[in-house]
C-alpha positions as CSV (number, residue, x, y, z in Angstrom):
1,X,0.0,0.0,0.0
2,X,2.9,2.3,0.6
3,X,4.2,1.8,-2.9
4,X,0.7,2.7,-4.3
5,X,0.7,5.9,-2.3
6,X,4.2,6.8,-3.6
7,X,3.2,6.2,-7.2
8,X,-0.1,8.2,-6.7
9,X,1.9,11.2,-5.6
10,X,4.4,10.8,-8.4
11,X,1.7,10.5,-11.1
12,X,-0.4,13.4,-9.5
13,X,2.6,15.7,-9.4
14,X,3.6,15.0,-13.0
15,X,0.0,15.4,-14.1
16,X,-0.5,18.8,-12.5
17,X,2.9,20.0,-13.6
18,X,2.4,18.9,-17.2
19,X,-1.1,20.4,-17.3
20,X,0.3,23.8,-16.2
21,X,3.1,23.4,-18.8
22,X,0.4,22.9,-21.5
23,X,-1.0,26.3,-21.0
24,X,2.2,28.1,-20.2
25,X,4.5,26.8,-22.9
26,X,5.2,29.3,-25.7
27,X,5.9,26.7,-28.3
28,X,2.7,24.9,-29.4
29,X,4.7,21.7,-30.1
30,X,5.9,21.7,-26.6
31,X,2.3,22.1,-25.4
32,X,1.2,19.0,-27.3
33,X,4.1,17.0,-25.9
34,X,3.2,18.1,-22.3
35,X,-0.4,17.2,-23.1
36,X,0.8,13.7,-24.0
37,X,2.7,13.5,-20.7
38,X,-0.5,14.5,-18.9
39,X,-2.5,11.8,-20.6
40,X,0.1,9.2,-19.7
41,X,0.1,10.3,-16.0
42,X,-3.7,10.2,-15.9
43,X,-3.6,6.7,-17.3
44,X,-1.2,5.7,-14.5
45,X,-3.7,7.0,-12.0
46,X,-6.5,5.0,-13.6
47,X,-4.4,1.9,-13.3
48,X,-3.8,2.6,-9.6
49,X,-7.6,2.8,-9.1
50,X,-8.1,-0.6,-10.8
51,X,-9.7,0.9,-13.9
52,X,-7.2,-0.7,-16.3
53,X,-9.6,-0.4,-19.3
54,X,-10.0,3.4,-18.9
55,X,-6.2,3.7,-18.5
56,X,-5.4,1.8,-21.7
57,X,-8.2,3.6,-23.6
58,X,-6.6,6.9,-22.5
59,X,-3.2,5.8,-23.8
60,X,-4.5,4.3,-27.1
61,X,-7.1,6.8,-28.0
62,X,-5.9,10.1,-26.6
63,X,-2.2,9.7,-26.8
64,X,-2.1,7.5,-29.9
65,X,-4.7,9.4,-31.9
66,X,-5.9,12.7,-30.5
67,X,-2.6,14.1,-29.3
68,X,-0.7,12.9,-32.4
69,X,-3.4,14.5,-34.5
70,X,-2.9,17.8,-32.6
71,X,0.8,17.5,-33.2
72,X,0.3,16.9,-36.9
73,X,-2.0,19.9,-37.1
74,X,0.4,22.2,-35.3
75,X,3.3,21.0,-37.5
76,X,1.6,20.9,-40.9
77,X,-0.7,23.9,-40.8
78,X,0.8,27.3,-41.2
79,X,-0.9,28.9,-38.2
80,X,-0.2,32.6,-37.6
81,X,0.0,32.6,-33.8
82,X,0.8,36.4,-33.8
83,X,-2.6,37.0,-35.5
84,X,-4.3,34.7,-33.0
85,X,-2.9,36.7,-30.0
86,X,-4.1,40.1,-31.3
87,X,-7.5,39.7,-29.5
88,X,-5.8,38.8,-26.2
89,X,-6.2,42.2,-24.6
90,X,-9.8,42.5,-25.8
91,X,-10.9,39.3,-24.1
92,X,-8.6,39.7,-21.0
93,X,-11.4,40.9,-18.6
94,X,-13.7,38.0,-19.4
95,X,-10.8,35.5,-19.2
96,X,-9.7,37.0,-15.9
97,X,-13.2,36.7,-14.5
98,X,-13.5,33.0,-15.6
99,X,-10.0,32.3,-14.1
100,X,-11.1,33.9,-10.9
101,X,-14.1,31.6,-10.6
102,X,-12.0,28.5,-11.5
103,X,-9.4,29.5,-8.9
104,X,-12.2,29.9,-6.3
105,X,-13.6,26.5,-7.1
106,X,-10.1,24.9,-6.9
107,X,-9.4,26.6,-3.6
108,X,-12.7,25.4,-2.2
109,X,-11.8,21.8,-3.2
110,X,-8.2,22.1,-2.0
111,X,-9.0,23.4,1.5
112,X,-12.3,21.6,2.0
113,X,-11.4,18.0,1.6
114,X,-11.0,15.5,4.5
115,X,-8.7,12.6,4.8
116,X,-10.5,9.2,5.1
117,X,-9.2,7.0,7.9
118,X,-9.5,3.9,5.6
119,X,-7.6,3.7,2.3
120,X,-9.6,3.7,-0.9
121,X,-10.0,0.2,-2.3
122,X,-9.5,-0.6,-6.0
123,X,-12.5,-0.8,-8.2
124,X,-13.7,-4.5,-8.2
125,X,-16.9,-5.3,-10.0
126,X,-19.3,-7.7,-8.3
127,X,-19.9,-11.2,-9.7
128,X,-16.4,-12.2,-10.7
129,X,-16.3,-10.0,-13.8
130,X,-13.2,-8.0,-14.7
131,X,-13.4,-4.3,-14.9
132,X,-13.4,-4.4,-18.7
133,X,-16.1,-7.0,-18.9
134,X,-18.4,-5.2,-16.4
135,X,-17.9,-1.9,-18.3
136,X,-18.7,-3.5,-21.6
137,X,-21.8,-5.2,-20.2
138,X,-23.2,-2.0,-18.8
139,X,-22.3,0.1,-21.8
140,X,-23.9,-2.3,-24.4
141,X,-27.0,-3.1,-22.4
142,X,-28.3,-0.3,-20.3
143,X,-26.6,2.6,-22.1
144,X,-26.6,1.2,-25.7
145,X,-28.7,3.9,-27.2
146,X,-26.7,6.6,-25.5
147,X,-23.5,5.0,-26.8
148,X,-24.8,5.0,-30.3
149,X,-26.1,8.6,-30.1
150,X,-22.6,9.7,-28.9
151,X,-21.1,7.9,-31.9
152,X,-23.5,9.7,-34.3
153,X,-22.8,13.1,-32.7
154,X,-19.0,12.5,-33.2
155,X,-19.6,11.4,-36.8
156,X,-21.7,14.5,-37.4
157,X,-18.9,16.7,-35.9
158,X,-16.3,15.0,-38.1
159,X,-18.3,15.4,-41.3
160,X,-19.0,19.1,-40.4
161,X,-15.3,19.8,-39.8
162,X,-14.5,18.3,-43.2
163,X,-17.2,20.3,-44.9
164,X,-16.1,23.6,-43.2
165,X,-12.4,23.2,-44.0
166,X,-12.8,21.9,-47.5
167,X,-11.5,24.4,-50.0
168,X,-11.7,24.0,-53.8
169,X,-8.5,25.2,-55.5
170,X,-8.7,26.4,-59.1
171,X,-6.9,24.3,-61.6
172,X,-7.0,21.1,-59.6
173,X,-8.8,18.1,-61.3
174,X,-11.5,16.6,-59.3
175,X,-13.6,13.5,-59.7
176,X,-17.1,13.9,-61.0
177,X,-18.9,10.7,-60.2
178,X,-22.2,11.8,-62.0
179,X,-20.3,12.6,-65.2
180,X,-18.5,9.3,-65.1
181,X,-21.7,7.3,-64.6
182,X,-23.4,9.2,-67.4
183,X,-20.8,8.5,-70.0
184,X,-21.8,6.7,-73.2
185,X,-19.7,4.8,-75.7
186,X,-20.1,7.6,-78.2
187,X,-18.5,10.1,-75.9
188,X,-15.9,7.7,-74.5
189,X,-14.5,5.9,-77.5
190,X,-13.2,7.5,-80.7
191,X,-12.8,5.3,-83.7
192,X,-10.2,6.1,-86.3
193,X,-9.5,4.4,-89.6
194,X,-5.8,4.0,-90.1
195,X,-4.4,3.4,-93.5
196,X,-2.6,0.2,-94.2
197,X,1.1,0.2,-93.2
198,X,0.7,3.7,-91.7
199,X,1.2,4.6,-88.1
200,X,-0.8,6.9,-86.0
């Protein structure tokens, strides 16, 4: 139990430090790398709580897909960060007010918690099922429709992002499926009579 407490404090300290580094780093590439470190630390905390499925999903999905996608976007897109920072002063009062509320909530949580005399036990589903099996059974039985609705919402967001960012450049050949389907032999094949012993 002492080792679990040590690893808890290590993962927690790394998670908080990397989360602060995400918003304080000047280089966006460094911010994404600190975000990956925060995800890995959070996955370690999930493993300590006995939620191994959530920890692995956090590593596979967020670190392996989302964070890498962020990194590719930052590296490949020519983002003018100087232009993005022009409205910083205009939105500073609203941002400061929101930061004040968040700081008050964090202070309330930090100074209002109590230490339990008994250590927290790892998550252990009832009935002999593993954590992954129990989560899958609940997700695909009681919350099946909500799970499918969440998938449809994500699909709609993905299609909307593609439609909003699609730009047609002049001079670039594009596939026209309707024109290809409507082609006839007369418009597709040209017959030429070549004289004997003569080339084209």
